[in-house]
C-alpha positions in Angstrom: -113.7 -17.4 2.7 -112.7 -14.7 5.2 -111.2 -11.5 3.7 -107.7 -10.8 5.0 -105.4 -7.8 4.8 -101.7 -7.3 5.7 -100.5 -5.7 8.9 -98.1 -2.8 8.0 -96.5 -5.0 5.3 -94.0 -2.3 4.4 -92.0 -2.9 7.7 -89.9 -6.1 7.6 -90.3 -8.5 10.6 -92.6 -6.0 12.3 -94.4 -8.4 14.6 -91.1 -9.9 15.9 -89.8 -6.4 16.5 -92.9 -5.4 18.4 -92.7 -8.5 20.6 -89.0 -7.8 21.2 -89.9 -4.4 22.7 -91.4 -6.2 25.7 -89.2 -7.2 28.7 -89.4 -10.9 29.4 -90.8 -10.0 32.8 -93.7 -8.2 31.3 -95.4 -10.9 29.2 -97.7 -9.1 26.7 -100.3 -11.8 27.0 -100.8 -10.7 30.6 -100.0 -7.0 30.5 -101.7 -5.8 27.3 -105.2 -7.2 27.8 -105.4 -5.6 31.3 -104.1 -2.3 29.8 -106.7 -2.3 27.0 -109.5 -3.4 29.4 -109.0 -0.6 31.8 -108.5 2.0 29.0 -111.7 0.9 27.4 -113.6 0.9 30.7 -112.3 4.4 31.7 -113.2 5.8 28.3 -116.7 4.3 28.2 -117.4 5.5 31.8 -116.0 9.0 31.1 -118.0 9.4 27.9 -121.2 8.0 29.3 -121.4 5.0 27.0 -121.6 2.9 30.1 -124.2 4.3 32.5 -125.1 1.4 34.8 -122.1 2.1 37.2 -120.8 -1.4 36.6 -117.5 -2.7 38.0 -114.8 -3.8 35.5 -114.6 -7.6 35.3 -111.5 -9.1 33.7 -111.3 -12.9 33.5 -108.4 -15.0 32.2 -109.0 -18.7 31.6 -105.8 -20.6 30.7 -106.2 -24.1 29.2 -103.0 -26.2 29.4 -104.5 -29.1 27.4 -104.4 -27.2 24.1 -102.1 -24.3 24.9 -104.9 -21.8 24.6 -106.2 -18.9 26.7 -109.5 -17.0 26.7 -109.6 -13.4 28.1 -112.9 -11.5 28.6 -113.9 -8.2 30.0 -117.1 -6.0 30.2 -115.3 -2.7 29.4 -117.6 -1.5 26.7 -116.1 -3.2 23.6 -114.3 -1.9 20.6 -115.6 0.1 17.6 -115.5 -0.9 14.0 -112.7 1.7 13.5 -110.6 0.0 16.1 -110.8 -3.3 14.2 -110.5 -1.8 10.7 -107.8 0.8 11.3 -106.2 0.8 14.8 -105.1 -2.8 14.9 -103.9 -3.2 11.3 -102.1 0.1 11.4 -100.8 -0.6 14.9 -100.0 2.9 16.3 -103.0 4.8 14.8 -104.9 6.3 17.7 -108.6 5.6 17.7 -111.1 8.4 18.4 -112.0 6.7 21.6 -108.4 7.0 22.9 -107.8 10.6 21.9 -107.4 13.0 24.8 -108.1 10.4 27.5 -104.7 9.9 28.9 -104.7 6.3 27.8 -102.3 3.8 29.3 -101.5 1.7 26.3 -101.5 1.6 22.5 -104.2 -0.9 21.7 -103.1 -1.9 18.2 -99.5 -2.6 19.1 -100.5 -4.3 22.3 -102.9 -6.8 20.6 -100.2 -7.5 17.9 -97.8 -8.2 20.8 -100.3 -10.6 22.4 -100.8 -12.4 19.1 -97.1 -12.7 18.4 -96.8 -15.7 20.8 -99.8 -17.6 19.2 -100.6 -19.3 16.0 -103.6 -17.1 15.7 -105.6 -14.8 18.0 -109.4 -14.4 17.7 -110.9 -11.1 18.8 -114.7 -10.7 19.4 -116.3 -7.5 20.7 -119.8 -6.3 21.6 -119.7 -2.5 21.7 -122.0 -0.1 23.4 -123.8 0.6 20.0 -124.9 -3.0 20.1 -122.6 -4.0 17.2 -121.0 -7.5 17.5 -117.8 -7.9 15.5 -115.0 -10.3 15.2 -111.5 -10.6 13.6 -108.5 -12.9 13.6 -104.8 -12.0 13.7 -102.4 -14.4 12.0 -99.0 -13.4 13.3 -96.9 -15.8 11.2 -98.2 -14.4 7.9 -98.7 -10.9 9.2 -102.4 -10.8 8.3 -105.7 -9.9 9.9 -109.2 -10.5 8.7 -111.7 -7.8 8.0 -114.2 -7.4 10.8 -117.3 -9.5 10.4 -120.1 -10.9 12.6 -118.8 -13.7 14.8 -121.2 -16.2 13.1 -119.4 -15.6 9.8 -116.1 -16.9 11.4 -118.0 -19.7 13.1 -119.5 -20.8 9.8 -116.2 -20.7 7.9 -115.1 -24.2 7.1 -111.4 -23.4 7.2 -111.5 -21.9 10.7 -111.8 -23.6 14.1 -110.6 -20.8 16.3 -114.1 -20.0 17.7 -114.7 -23.5 19.0 -114.6 -23.5 22.7 -114.7 -19.7 23.0 -117.5 -18.5 25.3 -120.0 -16.0 23.8 -120.0 -12.4 25.1 -123.1 -12.0 27.3 -125.3 -9.0 27.8 -122.7 -6.5 28.9 -120.6 -4.9 26.2 -117.1 -6.0 26.2 -114.3 -7.9 24.4 -113.2 -11.5 24.2 -109.7 -12.7 23.1 -109.1 -16.4 22.2 -105.3 -17.1 22.0 -104.8 -20.4 20.1 -101.7 -22.7 20.3 -99.6 -20.4 22.5 -95.8 -20.9 22.5 -94.7 -23.3 25.2 -92.4 -20.8 27.0 -95.3 -18.3 27.3 -97.6 -21.1 28.5 -95.1 -21.9 31.2 -95.6 -18.4 32.5 -99.4 -18.3 32.1 -99.9 -21.5 34.1 -97.7 -20.4 37.0 -100.0 -18.4 39.3 -97.2 -17.3 41.6 -95.4 -15.7 38.7 -98.5 -14.1 37.4 -99.4 -12.6 40.8 -95.9 -11.2 41.1 -96.2 -9.6 37.6 -99.6 -8.1 38.6 -98.1 -6.7 41.8 -95.1 -5.3 40.0 -97.0 -3.5 37.3 -100.7 -3.0 38.3 -100.5 -2.7 42.1 -102.6 0.6 42.3 -105.2 -0.7 39.8 -106.0 -3.8 41.8 -106.4 -1.8 45.0 -109.6 -0.3 43.5 -113.0 -1.7 44.6 -114.4 -1.4 41.1 -111.8 -3.7 39.5 -112.6 -7.4 39.7 -110.0 -9.9 38.4 -110.3 -13.7 38.1 -107.6 -16.0 36.8 -108.5 -19.7 36.1 -105.9 -22.4 35.2 -107.1 -25.7 33.8 -104.5 -28.5 33.9 -104.4 -32.3 34.3 -104.4 -31.8 38.1 -107.7 -29.9 37.9 -109.1 -26.4 37.8 -107.6 -23.6 39.9 -109.3 -20.2 40.3 -107.3 -17.2 41.7 -107.8 -13.6 42.7 -104.7 -11.5 43.3 -103.8 -10.8 46.9 -101.8 -7.7 46.3 -100.9 -5.0 49.0 -101.9 -1.4 48.4 -99.5 1.5 48.3 -100.6 2.4 51.8 -99.7 -1.1 53.0 -96.2 -0.7 51.7 -95.5 2.6 53.4 -95.0 2.7 57.2 -94.7 6.5 57.2 -94.7 9.2 54.6 -91.8 11.5 55.3 -91.8 13.8 52.4 -94.0 14.7 49.3 -93.3 17.0 46.3 -96.2 18.1 44.1 -94.2 18.8 41.0 -90.7 18.3 39.6 -89.6 19.6 36.1 -86.8 18.1 34.0 -85.6 18.7 30.4 -85.1 15.9 27.9 -85.0 15.6 24.1 -85.5 19.4 23.7 -88.6 19.7 25.9 -89.6 20.2 29.5 -91.6 17.5 31.3 -93.3 17.2 34.6 -93.2 14.5 37.3 -95.9 14.9 39.9 -97.1 13.5 43.2 -93.6 12.4 44.3 -93.9 10.5 47.6 -91.1 9.3 49.9 -91.7 7.1 52.9 -90.3 4.6 55.3 -90.9 1.2 53.7 -93.1 -1.2 55.7 -91.3 -4.2 54.1 -90.2 -5.4 50.7 -92.0 -3.9 47.7 -92.3 -5.1 44.1 -90.0 -2.7 42.3 -86.5 -1.2 42.6 -85.7 2.4 43.3 -88.4 5.0 42.5 -91.5 3.6 40.9 -92.8 5.7 37.9 -96.6 5.3 37.6 -99.1 6.7 35.2 -102.8 7.0 35.5 -106.1 7.7 33.8 -108.3 10.8 34.0 -111.3 8.7 34.9 -109.6 6.9 37.8 -107.9 10.0 39.1 -105.0 8.0 40.5 -102.0 6.0 39.5 -102.9 2.8 37.6 -99.8 1.0 36.4 -96.0 1.2 36.7 -94.2 2.1 33.5 -90.6 2.3 34.7 -88.4 2.8 37.7 -85.3 4.8 38.4 -82.7 3.3 40.7 -80.3 6.1 41.8 -77.3 5.1 43.9 -78.8 6.1 47.3 -78.2 3.7 50.2 -81.7 3.8 51.6 -83.2 2.8 48.2 -80.9 -0.2 47.6 -80.6 -3.7 48.9 -83.0 -6.6 49.3 -85.0 -4.7 51.9 -84.6 -0.9 51.4 -85.5 1.5 54.2 -87.0 4.1 51.8 -89.9 3.6 49.4 -90.5 6.2 46.7 -93.0 6.6 43.8 -94.3 9.3 41.5 -96.6 10.0 38.5 -95.3 10.5 35.0 -98.5 11.2 33.1 -96.9 14.2 31.4 -94.1 12.0 30.0 -96.2 9.9 27.6 -94.1 11.1 24.6 -91.0 9.6 26.3 -92.5 6.1 26.6 -91.2 3.4 24.3 -93.6 1.9 21.7 -94.6 -0.9 24.1 -95.4 1.6 26.9 -93.1 -0.4 29.1 -90.4 2.1 29.9 -89.1 5.6 29.1 -86.9 6.1 26.1 -84.4 8.2 28.1 -81.6 7.5 30.6 -83.7 7.8 33.8 -80.9 9.9 35.3 -82.1 12.7 32.9 -85.2 13.1 35.2 -82.9 14.8 37.8 -84.8 12.9 40.5 -81.5 11.9 42.2 -80.9 15.3 43.8 -84.3 15.6 45.7 -84.1 12.0 46.6 -80.6 12.5 48.1 -82.0 15.4 50.1 -84.7 13.1 51.6 -82.2 10.4 52.3 -79.9 12.9 54.0 -82.7 14.3 56.2 -84.6 11.1 57.1 -82.4 8.0 56.4 -78.7 8.9 56.2 -76.2 7.4 58.5 -72.8 8.8 59.1 -70.5 8.4 56.1 -67.9 5.6 56.4 -65.2 8.0 57.6 -67.6 9.8 59.9 -68.8 6.6 61.5 -65.3 5.4 62.1 -64.3 8.7 63.6 -67.4 8.8 65.9 -66.8 5.2 67.0 -63.2 6.0 67.9 -64.3 9.1 69.7 -66.8 7.1 71.8 -64.2 4.5 72.7 -61.6 7.1 73.6 -64.0 9.1 75.7 -65.2 6.0 77.7 -61.6 4.8 78.1 -60.5 8.2 79.4 -63.6 8.5 81.7 -62.8 5.0 83.2 -59.2 5.8 83.6 -60.1 9.1 85.4 -61.9 7.1 88.1 -58.5 6.6 89.7 -59.3 3.2 91.3 -59.0 -0.4 90.4 -62.6 -1.3 90.5 -63.0 -1.9 86.8 -59.9 -4.1 86.8 -61.8 -6.6 88.9 -63.8 -7.2 85.7 -61.3 -6.5 82.9 -57.9 -8.3 82.9 -55.7 -5.4 81.9 -52.6 -7.4 82.5 -53.7 -9.7 79.8 -55.2 -7.0 77.6 -52.7 -4.2 77.8 -52.6 -0.8 79.3 -55.9 1.1 79.0 -55.5 3.4 76.0 -56.8 6.9 76.3 -55.1 8.5 73.3 -55.5 6.1 70.4 -54.3 7.6 67.2 -57.1 8.2 64.6 -56.9 8.0 60.9 -54.6 10.4 59.2 -57.5 11.7 57.2 -55.7 11.2 53.9 -58.8 9.3 52.5 -56.6 6.4 51.4 -57.2 2.7 52.3 -55.4 1.7 55.5 -54.9 -1.8 56.8 -57.4 -1.3 59.7 -60.2 0.7 58.1 -62.2 -1.5 55.8 -64.0 -4.4 57.5 -66.0 -4.8 60.7 -68.2 -7.8 61.7 -71.5 -7.2 63.5 -73.7 -9.6 65.2 -77.4 -9.5 64.2 -78.3 -11.2 67.5 -76.5 -11.6 70.8 -76.6 -14.4 71.8 -77.4 -16.6 68.8 -79.5 -19.7 69.0 -77.8 -22.9 67.9 -78.5 -23.5 64.2 -78.7 -20.9 61.3 -77.1 -17.6 62.1 -76.5 -14.4 60.2 -73.6 -12.0 60.7 -73.4 -8.6 59.1 -70.1 -7.4 57.6 -69.8 -3.6 57.4 -67.3 -2.3 54.8 -65.9 1.2 55.1 -64.5 2.4 51.7 -62.4 5.5 52.1 -63.0 8.8 50.4 -60.6 7.9 47.6 -60.6 4.1 47.3 -57.8 2.7 45.1 -60.0 -0.2 44.0 -63.4 -0.5 42.3 -64.3 -3.7 44.2 -63.5 -5.6 47.3 -64.0 -9.3 48.0 -64.8 -10.8 51.4 -63.3 -14.2 51.8 -61.8 -16.8 54.2 -64.9 -16.6 56.4 -65.0 -19.1 59.3 -66.4 -19.6 62.7 -64.0 -21.2 65.2 -65.4 -22.9 68.3 -63.3 -21.9 71.3 -63.4 -25.0 73.4 -63.0 -27.7 70.6 -61.7 -28.2 67.1 -65.1 -27.5 65.6 -64.7 -25.1 62.8 -67.4 -24.0 60.2 -66.0 -22.5 57.0 -68.2 -20.5 54.7 -67.5 -21.3 51.1 -69.2 -18.2 49.7 -67.2 -15.1 48.8 -68.8 -11.7 48.4 -68.1 -8.9 46.0 -68.4 -5.4 47.4 -68.6 -2.2 45.5 -66.0 0.4 46.6 -68.4 3.3 46.7 -66.4 6.3 48.1 -67.0 6.9 51.8 -70.3 5.0 51.8 -70.8 2.2 54.2 -71.6 -1.1 52.5 -73.2 -4.1 54.1 -73.1 -7.8 53.4 -75.0 -10.5 55.3 -73.0 -13.7 56.0 -74.9 -16.9 56.8 -73.7 -20.0 58.6 -75.0 -23.0 60.4 -73.4 -23.5 63.9 -74.6 -26.8 65.5 -72.5 -26.7 68.7 -73.1 -24.5 71.7 -70.3 -22.2 72.9 -68.3 -19.1 72.0 -67.0 -18.7 68.5 -64.5 -16.5 66.9 -66.2 -15.2 63.7 -63.4 -14.3 61.2 -63.3 -12.8 57.7 -60.8 -11.1 55.4 -61.2 -8.5 52.7 -59.0 -7.8 49.7 -59.0 -5.3 46.9 -59.9 -6.7 43.5 -57.4 -5.6 40.9 -58.9 -3.7 38.0 -57.6 -6.2 35.4 -59.5 -9.2 37.0 -62.4 -9.9 34.8 -63.2 -13.3 36.2 -62.9 -13.4 40.0 -63.4 -17.2 40.0 -60.1 -17.6 38.3 -58.3 -15.0 40.5 -56.1 -17.3 42.6 -56.2 -17.0 46.4 -52.5 -17.1 46.3 -52.5 -13.8 44.5 -54.7 -12.1 47.1 -53.4 -9.8 49.8 -55.7 -9.1 52.6 -56.3 -5.3 53.0 -58.0 -5.9 56.3 -59.5 -8.6 58.5 -62.0 -8.7 61.3 -63.0 -11.0 64.0 -65.7 -11.0 66.7 -66.3 -13.3 69.6 -70.0 -14.4 69.6 -72.0 -16.6 71.9 -74.1 -19.4 70.4 -76.6 -21.1 72.7 -74.8 -19.7 75.8 -75.6 -16.7 78.1 -73.0 -14.0 77.5 -73.3 -12.4 80.9 -71.6 -13.9 84.0 -71.0 -17.2 82.3 -68.8 -19.0 84.8 -71.3 -19.6 87.6 -69.8 -20.7 91.0 -66.2 -20.0 90.1 -66.8 -16.4 89.3 -64.3 -14.1 91.0 -65.3 -10.4 90.4 -64.3 -10.5 86.8 -67.3 -12.5 85.6 -65.5 -15.9 85.6 -63.3 -17.8 83.3 -64.5 -18.3 79.8 -62.9 -19.6 76.6 -59.3 -18.4 76.1 -59.1 -17.0 79.6 -55.6 -17.2 81.1 -55.0 -18.5 84.7 -51.8 -19.1 86.7 -52.0 -22.8 85.6 -51.9 -21.9 81.9 -48.6 -22.8 80.3 -46.6 -20.0 78.8 -47.2 -16.2 79.1 -50.4 -14.5 78.1 -50.2 -12.1 75.2 -50.2 -8.4 76.0 -50.4 -5.5 73.7 -49.0 -2.0 74.3 -52.4 -0.6 74.6 -56.0 -1.7 75.1 -59.6 -0.6 75.5 -62.3 -1.4 77.9 -64.5 -1.8 74.8 -63.3 -4.9 72.8 -66.0 -4.8 70.2 -68.5 -2.2 69.0 -71.5 -4.0 67.6 -74.1 -1.9 65.8 -77.6 -3.4 65.6 -80.2 -0.9 64.2 -83.7 -1.0 65.6 -85.6 2.2 65.6 -88.3 0.6 67.9 -85.8 -0.3 70.6 -85.8 2.4 73.4 -82.3 1.3 74.6 -79.3 2.8 72.8 -76.5 0.8 74.4 -76.0 -2.6 75.9 -72.8 -4.2 77.2 -71.7 -7.8 77.7 -68.5 -8.7 79.5 -66.4 -11.0 77.3 -65.7 -14.4 78.8 -62.0 -14.0 78.4 -62.1 -10.8 80.5 -60.6 -8.8 77.6 -63.2 -6.1 77.8 -66.8 -5.5 77.0 -68.7 -6.1 73.7 -70.9 -2.9 73.4 -74.0 -2.9 71.3 -75.0 0.5 69.9 -78.4 0.9 68.4 -77.9 3.7 66.0 -81.5 3.5 64.9 -82.3 5.0 68.3 -84.6 8.1 68.0 -82.3 10.3 70.0 -79.2 9.4 67.9 -81.2 10.1 64.7 -82.5 13.4 66.1 -78.9 14.6 66.7 -77.9 13.6 63.2 -80.8 15.5 61.7 -81.0 18.6 63.9 -77.4 19.6 64.4 -76.4 22.4 62.0 -72.7 22.4 62.6 -70.4 19.4 62.2 -68.5 20.1 65.4 -71.7 20.6 67.4 -73.1 17.3 66.0 -69.9 15.4 67.0 -70.0 16.9 70.6 -73.6 15.9 71.0 -73.1 12.4 69.7 -69.9 12.1 71.8 -71.7 13.1 75.0 -74.9 11.2 74.4 -73.2 8.0 73.2 -70.4 8.0 75.8 -72.8 8.4 78.7 -75.0 5.6 77.4 -72.1 3.3 76.9 -70.8 4.1 80.4 -74.3 3.3 81.8 -74.4 0.0 79.9 -71.0 -1.0 81.2 -71.9 -0.1 84.8 -75.2 -2.1 84.5 -73.3 -5.1 83.2 -70.8 -4.9 86.1 -73.7 -4.5 88.5 -75.4 -7.6 87.1 -72.3 -9.7 87.4 -72.0 -8.8 91.1 -75.8 -9.4 91.7 -75.4 -12.9 90.2 -72.4 -13.5 92.5 -74.4 -12.3 95.5 -77.4 -14.5 94.8 -75.0 -17.5 94.4 -72.7 -16.9 97.4 -75.1 -15.5 100.1 -77.7 -17.7 101.7 -79.0 -15.3 104.4 -82.0 -13.2 103.1 -81.3 -10.2 105.2 -77.6 -10.1 104.3 -78.6 -10.7 100.6 -80.9 -7.6 100.8 -78.2 -5.5 102.3 -75.7 -6.6 99.7 -78.0 -5.9 96.8 -78.6 -2.3 98.2 -74.8 -1.9 98.5 -74.3 -3.0 94.9 -77.0 -0.7 93.7 -75.6 2.3 95.6 -72.0 1.6 94.7 -72.8 1.4 91.0 -74.9 4.5 91.0 -72.0 6.3 92.5 -69.6 4.9 89.9 -71.9 5.9 87.1 -72.3 9.4 88.5 -68.5 9.8 88.5 -68.2 8.4 85.0 -71.0 10.7 83.8 -69.1 13.7 85.3 -65.9 12.6 83.7 -67.6 12.3 80.3 -68.9 15.9 80.6 -65.5 17.2 81.5 -63.9 15.4 78.5 -66.5 16.7 76.1 -66.3 20.3 77.3 -62.5 20.2 77.4 
């Protein structure tokens, strides 16, 4: 009969409480054996107990037939003290772990692993050549005294050893988990989920050449063997933009250090949110596993695909870790990491604030309008129907600057592509909360795409909640499937969500009042430039909604207009072109696409010390580029007309030279007008 002892019997429901410390995402049966293996390996290598320079091999074998798992390593094994004292007493630190900067608490970790089993068998061969074994019974809260494995194998009342492989020549440890809970087995038999957990927690560890990991799953369908395909930290960082060797903060009456803080441009999605907090081992001399993360409200760190990636080392913060070593026992805001992260965001990632972007966009529109008006001829009117659109506005009033919501300040739709292909499309909604929003949330609703030449309408059922973050631009992707070619009006409304609305699903649409709406004309499966073909007249031809003499009724006309009908803002740092322009098919102006990820635009935002100087530089650079884009679009329309109308090659050549020279002259005049407006 095996001798048993109680596990910390003086603490009620201890094992359940230990297991409850672990997040559902961090299943102890996966995380703890890896922690313990790498801790044991690092200690044995550092202390010279392993001298053959071996790699660490960790193997999981999951058996779905009997809900069992066998986990083995060659990390040097456990001592008798580990089995007699550390595991039963849970948080007692073994001599082998003292001073080594260990990643986990072995006793607590193994109890957490056993908590999801009927019993857990532990066999170890240590570097002294001693072979020992014990069994944890979580339901009764007992553990057997360490004995030779043959004593357990020969015990008539025990069957746990059956089917467990024997530890071979290299010192290490074997865990046999028997009759695992079904919900845990569902995780253990799902390799995609396991690989995701490994990437989320142990990404730096698995980048090492001396760590070998194998995961075998046996099911009715057969045997699968897997090795994790996990990117390295270097793979996740496109460019390191800033590093900080050390950062000090105060918590729970003491000072703590965070080290090796790294900020970079993300190369893609990464398996954590915010700033990853890693800890390492003295032997490995690098980060090994992620303990926690801090997600400050900084735009470039948020969203499904953040622009910024950030991580650090918290080796000095071991006292702040919770008992499961899975997170810090402080509010992560206490680390004071937000301030240096905001500085990095401001220098390398920040866009204009919501109010600044609106002010700059209005300034660009006003400048281009005034520069066109100052040409003093009717050339542009051959392209833009000002009778239909209204008088060209050169002095549009800007926001009052009160910081309060206005009916025209909240929502703007942006095209991710232009034109779109028929099928699935995505539109970006940009939301501009004011400096002092009078709501905590907005909702975008009544989203639809109206085909301009038929009754075909696509309504988007989804509604989107938007946080009203003061003066910070918010973004929301809107997806739809458009199966018909043509021009569409994309439309959406935005409303303020009352504070007393707890359940927005029961907030009646009848109660809503739109705070703003936005619409944008987008081409789907059609070419946006010069779309009318043979009937083109200098204005790029008739498109949907264009008005002719034969149309019934009078065309609508506003008191004022703009040569720019829509500002679309795609962001692509790799695109060398800042501005493109497309003549709208209804001759109501140009859709101008501004690439505010352009290197020159970003340089102005970063390098200008004075606000007014920055505005002037943005105004001049942006307005000239927009003017150039509009001139290029008008030139392209005339070139297409010439190639359609002129058959004679010599006359064609002469006409193309005329078009080129005429438009270069027009651009030179516009450029001079812009300079005069800016310096005025």
